[in-house]
Structure formats: structure tokens, C-alpha cells
C-alpha positions in Angstrom: 55.0 174.5 239.6 57.8 173.2 241.9 59.2 169.9 241.1 59.2 168.7 244.8 55.3 168.9 244.9 53.1 166.0 244.2 51.4 165.7 240.9 47.8 165.9 242.6 46.6 167.6 245.8 43.3 167.1 247.7 41.1 169.7 249.2 38.5 168.9 251.8 35.6 171.2 252.0 31.9 171.4 252.4 29.2 171.0 249.5 28.3 174.7 249.6 31.9 175.7 249.2 32.5 173.3 246.4 29.6 174.7 244.5 31.0 178.2 244.8 34.3 177.2 243.7 33.0 175.5 240.5 30.8 178.3 239.6 33.1 181.1 240.2 36.4 179.2 239.4 37.9 180.8 242.5 39.6 179.7 245.6 39.4 181.4 248.9 42.5 182.1 251.0 41.6 182.4 254.6 43.3 184.3 257.3 45.5 181.6 258.8 45.1 182.9 262.4 41.3 181.8 262.2 41.8 178.3 261.0 40.9 175.3 263.0 44.4 174.9 264.6 44.4 177.3 267.4 48.2 177.4 267.4 48.3 178.6 263.8 51.0 181.4 263.2 51.8 181.5 266.9 53.4 178.0 266.7 55.8 179.3 263.8 56.6 182.6 265.7 57.2 180.7 268.9 59.6 178.0 267.2 61.8 180.4 265.5 61.8 183.2 268.0 62.7 180.9 270.8 65.9 179.9 268.7 66.8 183.4 267.6 66.3 184.7 271.2 68.8 182.2 272.5 71.2 183.3 269.6 71.1 187.1 270.2 71.8 186.6 273.7 74.8 184.6 272.9 75.8 187.3 270.6 75.6 190.1 273.0 77.6 188.1 275.5 80.3 187.5 272.8 80.3 191.2 271.8 79.7 190.2 268.0 77.6 191.7 265.6 74.0 191.3 266.1 72.1 190.0 263.1 69.5 188.0 265.0 67.7 190.7 266.9 66.2 192.4 264.0 65.0 188.9 262.8 63.4 188.1 266.2 61.7 191.3 266.6 60.5 191.3 263.1 58.9 187.8 263.3 56.9 188.8 266.2 55.0 191.3 264.0 54.2 188.6 261.3 50.5 187.7 261.6 48.6 188.4 258.4 49.0 185.5 256.1 46.0 184.0 254.0 46.1 180.2 253.0 44.2 177.7 251.2 45.0 174.2 252.7 45.6 170.8 250.5 46.6 167.5 251.6 48.6 164.7 249.9 46.1 162.3 251.3 42.9 161.0 249.8 40.0 159.7 251.8 41.7 160.5 255.3 39.3 159.9 258.3 40.8 162.8 260.3 40.1 165.3 257.6 36.6 164.0 257.0 36.0 164.5 260.7 37.2 168.2 260.5 35.8 169.2 256.9 33.6 166.7 255.7 30.6 166.7 258.2 27.1 166.5 256.6 28.4 165.3 253.2 31.4 167.1 252.4 33.7 166.5 249.6 37.4 165.6 248.8 38.5 167.5 245.5 41.4 166.0 243.7 43.2 168.9 241.9 45.7 168.0 239.0 48.8 170.0 239.3 50.1 168.8 236.1 47.3 170.9 234.3 49.1 174.2 234.9 46.9 176.4 233.2 44.9 177.6 236.4 47.7 177.6 238.7 50.2 179.3 236.6 47.6 182.1 235.8 47.1 182.5 239.5 50.6 182.4 240.5 51.3 185.2 238.0 50.3 187.4 240.9 54.0 187.1 242.0 56.2 185.0 244.5 54.1 186.5 247.1 51.6 183.5 246.4 53.2 180.1 246.3 52.6 176.5 247.2 54.7 175.2 250.1 54.6 171.9 252.0 53.9 172.3 255.8 56.8 171.8 258.2 55.8 169.8 261.2 57.7 171.3 264.1 58.8 168.1 266.1 62.0 168.1 268.3 64.2 167.3 265.4 63.0 170.5 263.6 63.6 172.5 266.7 67.0 171.2 267.4 68.0 171.8 263.8 67.2 175.4 264.0 69.0 175.6 267.5 72.2 174.0 266.1 72.1 176.6 263.2 71.9 179.5 265.6 74.7 178.0 267.7 76.9 177.7 264.9 76.1 181.3 263.5 77.2 182.7 266.9 80.1 180.5 267.3 81.6 181.7 264.0 80.7 185.4 264.6 78.8 185.1 261.2 77.2 188.3 260.0 74.5 186.4 258.2 76.0 184.9 255.2 76.7 181.4 256.7 73.2 181.3 258.6 71.6 182.1 255.3 73.6 179.4 253.4 72.7 176.8 256.1 68.9 177.7 255.8 69.2 177.0 252.1 70.7 173.7 252.6 69.5 171.9 255.6 67.1 169.0 254.8 64.3 169.9 257.2 63.4 173.1 255.3 66.2 173.9 252.9 63.8 173.4 249.6 61.3 175.8 251.0 63.9 178.3 251.9 65.6 178.0 248.5 62.4 178.6 246.6 61.9 181.6 248.7 65.3 183.0 248.3 66.0 182.4 244.7 63.8 185.2 243.6 65.4 187.6 245.8 68.9 186.4 245.0 68.1 187.0 241.4 67.0 190.6 242.2 69.9 191.5 244.5 72.9 189.6 242.9 71.4 189.3 239.4 71.5 185.5 239.7 68.6 185.1 237.3 66.3 182.1 237.6 67.2 178.9 239.1 66.2 175.6 240.4 66.5 173.6 243.6 69.5 174.2 245.9 71.1 171.0 244.9 71.5 172.3 241.3 74.1 174.8 242.5 77.4 174.4 244.1 77.6 175.9 247.5 80.6 178.2 246.6 78.5 179.6 244.0 75.8 180.5 246.2 78.2 182.0 248.7 79.5 184.2 246.0 76.2 185.5 245.1 75.2 186.1 248.8 78.7 187.7 249.6 77.9 190.4 247.0 74.9 191.6 249.0 75.1 194.2 251.5 74.5 193.6 255.3 71.0 195.3 254.9 70.2 193.2 252.0 71.2 190.0 253.8 69.2 190.8 256.8 66.3 191.6 254.6 66.5 188.3 252.7 66.6 186.3 256.2 63.5 188.2 257.3 61.9 187.2 254.1 62.8 183.5 254.4 61.6 183.7 258.1 58.4 185.5 257.3 57.6 182.5 254.7 58.4 179.8 257.2 56.1 181.1 260.0 52.8 180.0 258.4 54.2 176.8 257.4 55.2 175.5 260.8 52.6 173.4 262.3 52.3 170.9 265.4 53.6 167.5 264.6 50.3 166.1 265.8 48.8 167.2 262.4 51.6 165.5 260.3 49.2 162.7 259.3 47.3 165.3 257.2 50.3 165.8 254.9 49.6 169.4 254.3 50.5 171.6 251.3 49.5 175.2 251.4 48.8 177.9 248.9 50.3 180.8 250.9 49.6 184.5 250.3 52.4 186.4 252.0 51.8 190.1 252.1 55.2 190.8 253.5 56.8 190.3 250.3 56.4 193.8 249.3 54.5 197.1 250.0 52.6 196.8 246.7 51.4 193.2 247.8 50.3 194.4 251.2 48.5 197.3 249.5 46.7 194.9 247.2 45.7 192.5 249.8 44.3 195.2 252.2 42.0 196.5 249.4 40.3 193.3 248.7 39.7 191.6 251.9 36.4 190.0 252.6 34.7 188.4 255.6 32.8 185.3 256.2 31.3 183.4 259.2 33.0 180.0 259.6 31.7 176.7 260.8 32.8 177.4 264.4 31.0 180.8 264.4 33.9 183.1 263.9 34.4 186.0 261.5 37.2 185.0 259.2 38.9 187.6 256.9 39.8 186.2 253.5 40.5 187.0 249.9 39.4 185.4 246.6 41.8 184.3 243.9 40.2 186.6 241.2 40.6 189.7 243.4 44.4 189.3 243.5 44.7 189.6 239.8 44.0 193.4 239.2 42.7 193.1 235.7 40.4 190.1 236.6 36.7 190.8 236.7 35.1 187.7 238.5 32.0 187.8 236.1 34.4 187.2 233.1 36.6 184.3 232.1 39.7 185.6 233.5 40.7 182.3 235.1 40.5 178.9 233.4 38.2 176.2 235.1 39.7 174.6 238.2 41.9 171.6 237.2 39.6 169.0 239.0 40.5 165.5 238.4 38.0 163.9 240.7 35.8 164.4 243.3 35.0 162.0 246.4 32.0 162.3 248.8 32.7 162.1 252.2 31.1 159.3 254.7 27.6 159.8 255.0 24.3 157.8 255.3 23.2 159.2 252.0 26.5 159.3 250.0 25.0 157.5 246.9 22.6 160.1 246.2 24.9 162.9 247.1 27.4 161.6 244.5 24.6 161.4 242.1 23.7 165.2 242.9 27.2 166.1 242.3 27.5 164.4 239.0 24.4 166.2 237.9 25.9 169.6 239.0 29.2 169.0 237.0 27.3 167.8 233.9 25.9 171.5 233.7 29.5 172.8 233.7 30.8 171.7 230.4 34.6 171.6 231.0 33.9 169.4 234.2 31.2 167.2 232.9 33.3 164.2 232.7 34.9 164.5 236.1 34.4 161.1 238.1 32.6 161.3 241.4 33.4 158.4 243.9 32.3 157.7 247.5 34.4 157.3 250.6 35.3 153.6 251.4 35.5 154.5 255.3 32.5 153.3 257.3 32.2 156.4 259.5 28.7 157.6 260.7 29.6 161.2 261.2 
């Protein structure tokens, strides 16, 4: 588990989904294009492509090597991401309105209990937790400044990659993405946060890469950033996402294509999704291939009958031995729903 992530995360959902999660020990990762935010994916593509388009126009005018054009064209094809959404906030009215109607729940997950997520994340670095990036003007201007610096220096991608790894707005995310690839390409081995490395050491590792490898790594970083960029109006949610990125490898893409399922959403839309057990090739959903979900507590959303709903959840959890002692609370928000 990554050190910059909080020790607990909260997932808001309906009661029927909660029951299914407990019974099957599964999380569902839904196609990001069909979530409640209508700008999902498109927002990330737009922010990154606008900056890159400006950059490669400047490259062409300067007659310098064009490393940005393949990035821009590649980003426009990145649409198939699957996510499970968590929040850093408990008992948040805006999330109750969106996900807690008719007695929904807020599930507190204990990330310090690593047994479940370490098993799940064993699927590979195509599946990982990442904090959302809220694309306000500061974020956009930061990307623009990186691109302008890249073009002015006639950089072939090395400096741009270093800047992506070190900039405060999304450096920690970019580094987590890049580190496995740097290990593969430059035999760097495993590592931690960018701050634990001197910049010259990273520069030497990247400089050993071929131009094609640098471009591939840049595209992979961009591919991971696309589903994380959200409109700043959602910043209150403090979202952290479990993201399945099928663009990491052909093997991942093939595996995902074989296990896609479909469901009807609350807004009457057919949503593609994958189940966590389906990602583990040797996992039979009817067996104990995954530990119990690391649920620390459950909170019942604002409701006219929240006390009885809470009692019903306690009764349900009591019959699942590992979760029988999980406390159940009621929201303190006086919202009628």
C-alpha cells in the first residue's frame, strides 16, 4: 500500500450492493465513462491533449524533434478504464445525496489491514490506488509550463519525464506509475517516492532508455493520469480511486476483455464492469480465494428509519463471522433525502 494514501477510505453505496460485497468478498470496478460525472475520462483527455497540442505545434514551428504528437494522438484513444471510487471523507452530505438514497451506507475500509488489497493488487501494476487530481486552473497551467519548457529546450522527452515525476501537483502519482517501468527498462529495481532519489540518479536511469522506451513510458504515465483528472467542483469528495488500467499490457487488456459483465445503473444505463475475483485467474468466486473485506465500520445514511436499518445491518453482519464485531453507526446529518 502506498505511503501517501490514508489509513482508511470510505465507500458510499446502496444496501443491495453492500450485501453483495460482504457475501462475495468482491468489489466491482465500473467503466469510468458511465459514472455519475458526465465528464469522466473526457476531462482528463481534454486537459492533457490541450497542453500537448500547443506543445507539438511549437515543436513543428521550431523544427525540433516531435515527441509530443504520439502522446497527444495516443491519449485520445484511451477510454476503457474501470474504477471503484472511495472518499477520504466520512458522513459527507454531497455523497449521501449521490449514493445514499433510500438508506445507503458508508463503508469504512481499513487499508492498514493489507491482506485483502495485497492479494488483489497482486494482479499487477495495472490495478492500483490513486488519489484523484482536481483539474483547476493551477493544474492546467502547471502542465502548460512543463510543455513550454520542454519545447524551449528541444528536449527529446527526458526532461519532460523528470518534470512529470517531480512536480507537486501529480509527481507522486506519476512516480508510482513510472517506477515499475523504470525497473523493467533500466534495471532500477523497486523503489519508493521520488523524494527518496536524487534527481541526477533518476536522470541517469532515464538516459539509458531508448527514444522509443521514453515515449512508451510517457504514454503510460499519461494513460494513468487520464482517469484521475476530475473537475474541481468535485474536490470536496476527496476521492481516491482503485483504477484498472488495461493499457498497461496486452495481457491485461486480454484478461479484462474476457471478464467484462454488465449491469443496469441507478440512472437506467447499461454499465460494463469487472469483479475483483475475475481478475485473479486462479480464483473461483465460490471459494475463499480472497480474504474478507477489511471493513472497519459501517455508517447508515440519513433516513427516516435509520435506526432500524442499522439494526438490520448488525443482524446481517452477525451471520458473517469475520465481520460480526464491526460497529454500525447512523449519520448525524439531518437530511430528509
